[in-house]
C-alpha positions in Angstrom: 9.5 -2.5 -26.4 8.2 -5.8 -25.2 7.6 -6.0 -21.5 9.8 -8.5 -19.6 7.9 -11.3 -18.0 7.6 -11.6 -14.3 9.7 -13.3 -11.8 12.4 -15.8 -12.1 12.5 -18.8 -9.8 13.3 -16.8 -6.7 10.5 -14.3 -7.3 7.9 -17.1 -7.8 8.1 -17.7 -4.1 6.5 -14.4 -3.5 3.3 -15.6 -5.2 3.1 -18.4 -2.8 3.5 -16.3 0.3 0.4 -14.2 0.3 -0.6 -12.5 3.5 -4.0 -14.1 3.4 -3.0 -17.6 2.4 -6.0 -20.0 3.0 -5.2 -22.5 5.7 -5.4 -26.2 5.0 -8.9 -26.8 6.5 -11.9 -28.6 5.1 -13.4 -27.2 1.9 -16.6 -26.0 3.5 -14.6 -24.1 6.2 -12.4 -22.6 3.6 -15.5 -21.2 1.9 -16.8 -19.8 5.2 -13.4 -18.3 5.9 -13.4 -16.7 2.4 -16.9 -15.4 2.8 -15.9 -13.7 6.1 -12.9 -12.1 4.5 -15.1 -10.9 1.6 -17.5 -9.3 4.0 -14.7 -7.7 5.9 -13.2 -6.4 2.7 -16.5 -4.8 1.7 -16.6 -3.1 5.1 -13.1 -1.7 4.6 -14.0 -0.1 1.2 -15.3 3.1 2.8 -12.0 3.5 4.6 -10.2 2.9 1.3 -12.1 5.7 -0.3 -11.9 8.1 2.7 -8.1 7.5 3.1 -7.5 8.2 -0.5 -9.7 11.2 -0.6 -8.2 12.7 2.6 -4.7 12.1 1.3 -5.5 14.0 -1.9 -7.0 16.9 0.0 -4.0 17.3 2.3 -1.5 16.7 -0.5 -3.2 19.3 -2.6 -2.2 21.9 0.1 1.5 21.6 -0.3 3.7 23.3 -2.9 2.7 22.4 -6.5 6.2 21.6 -7.5 6.5 19.0 -4.8 3.2 17.5 -5.7 4.5 17.0 -9.3 7.6 15.2 -8.0 5.6 12.5 -6.2 3.1 12.0 -9.1 6.0 11.8 -11.6 7.6 9.1 -9.4 4.3 7.1 -9.5 3.9 7.6 -13.3 7.5 6.7 -14.0 7.0 3.3 -12.3 3.8 2.7 -14.2 5.5 3.4 -17.5 8.5 1.2 -16.7 6.2 -1.6 -15.5 3.9 -1.5 -18.6 6.4 -0.9 -21.4 9.9 -1.7 -20.3 10.4 -4.1 -17.4 8.6 -5.6 -14.4 11.0 -4.8 -11.5 9.8 -7.9 -9.5 13.3 -8.6 -8.4 13.6 -5.2 -6.6 10.3 -5.8 -4.9 11.5 -9.3 -4.0 14.6 -7.9 -2.3 12.5 -5.6 -0.1 10.1 -8.5 0.6 13.0 -10.7 1.9 14.5 -7.8 4.0 11.1 -7.4 5.8 11.0 -11.2 6.3 14.4 -11.1 7.9 13.6 -8.0 10.0 10.6 -9.6 11.5 11.9 -13.2 11.7 11.9 -12.9 15.6 8.0 -12.8 15.4 7.0 -15.6 13.1 3.2 -14.8 12.8 4.1 -11.3 11.5 6.6 -12.5 8.9 3.8 -13.5 6.6 2.1 -10.0 6.8 4.8 -7.4 7.3 6.3 -7.6 3.8 2.9 -6.8 2.3 1.7 -4.2 4.8 4.9 -2.1 5.1 6.4 -0.4 2.1 10.0 -0.9 3.0 11.5 1.2 0.2 9.3 4.2 0.9 10.0 4.0 4.6 13.7 3.9 4.0 13.6 6.9 1.6 11.6 9.0 3.9 13.8 8.2 6.9 16.9 8.9 4.8 15.6 12.3 3.8 14.6 13.1 7.4 18.2 12.4 8.5 20.1 13.9 5.6 18.0 17.1 5.5 19.8 18.1 8.7 23.0 18.3 6.7 21.9 19.1 3.1 19.6 22.1 2.8 19.1 22.2 -1.0 15.5 21.8 -2.2 16.5 19.2 -4.7 16.9 16.6 -1.9 13.2 16.9 -1.0 12.2 16.7 -4.7 14.1 13.5 -5.2 12.8 12.0 -2.0 9.2 12.6 -3.1 9.9 11.3 -6.6 11.4 8.1 -5.2 8.7 7.8 -2.6 6.0 8.0 -5.3 7.9 5.3 -7.3 8.4 3.1 -4.3 4.8 3.3 -2.9 3.4 2.6 -6.4 5.7 -0.4 -6.9 4.7 -1.8 -3.5 0.9 -1.5 -4.2 1.2 -3.0 -7.7 3.2 -6.0 -6.7 1.4 -6.6 -3.5 -1.9 -6.6 -5.4 -0.5 -8.9 -8.1 0.8 -11.4 -5.5 -2.4 -11.5 -3.5 -4.5 -11.9 -6.7 -2.4 -14.9 -7.8 -3.2 -16.8 -4.6 -5.1 -20.1 -5.1 -8.4 -21.0 -3.4 -9.5 -17.4 -3.0 -13.3 -18.0 -2.5 -15.3 -14.9 -3.6 -11.9 -13.1 -3.9 -12.1 -12.5 -0.2 -8.3 -12.6 0.2 -7.8 -10.0 -2.5 -10.6 -7.6 -1.5 -9.7 -7.7 2.2 -6.0 -8.0 1.8 -5.5 -5.2 -0.7 -7.9 -2.9 1.0 -5.9 -3.2 4.3 -2.6 -2.8 2.4 -3.9 0.3 0.7 -5.1 1.9 3.9 -1.9 1.2 5.8 0.3 2.4 3.0 -1.5 5.6 2.5 -1.4 6.1 6.3 2.4 5.5 6.4 3.0 7.8 3.4 0.9 10.5 5.1 2.8 10.1 8.3 6.1 10.4 6.6 5.0 13.5 4.6 3.8 15.2 7.7 7.4 15.1 9.1 9.2 16.3 5.9 6.7 18.6 4.1 5.3 21.8 5.4 1.4 22.2 5.2 0.8 18.4 5.3 -0.9 17.3 8.5 -1.2 13.7 9.5 -3.7 14.6 12.3 -6.0 16.4 9.8 -5.6 13.6 7.3 -6.6 11.0 9.9 -9.5 13.1 11.1 -10.9 13.7 7.6 -10.5 10.0 6.7 -12.3 8.9 9.8 -15.1 11.5 9.4 -15.8 10.6 5.8 -15.8 6.9 6.4 -18.2 7.4 9.3 -20.5 9.4 7.1 -20.5 6.7 4.5 -21.3 4.0 7.0 -24.1 6.1 8.5 -25.6 6.9 5.1 -25.6 3.1 4.2 -27.0 2.2 7.6 -29.7 4.8 7.3 -30.6 3.7 3.8 -30.9 0.1 4.8 -32.5 0.2 8.2 -34.0 3.6 8.9 -37.1 4.4 7.0 
């Protein structure tokens, strides 16, 4: 089945509201600004790797049936996105909710919709509350499935929106912006899982992510400057 093309007129606005939109400053300054973001993005890559690795290690400790639920949620979104329909309108609703939520603090309005996966947060909070009344295991399974779907949707559309921004010198906006989004989203998902899934520890996740990133930085520094 042919894939539906992206956003209608309302959704096109998302592509213009990137979290790292380049300010209207002279061309040379824009290039310097882009180069700085490119360097910062490269510096974040060890944390991207360490956060992903630490998450997989911790997630691998929980019950296998629960792991499958989250991965099926992620896979379901990817299959729908690639072969059926691009749910940009759903992402757009969440984007606008975050803008309205943080409208009291204008500087954060540009960044919050990209940094915070609103649907995944709502799903995890809903489960945390409803699990006090419903004890059946299916509730956790559905929560993990929907969380996998929601977090994958957020990462895909955030990446697509940032990549579409104009004037992105050296792709600095994309490398820095998406690296930061990925780290924060994995951290939020890990924090949520630590409250609802036994055997998943956010403290251990954070410690392992930091330790691995530090080792990578040290190895690179040693290779470059210590002979």
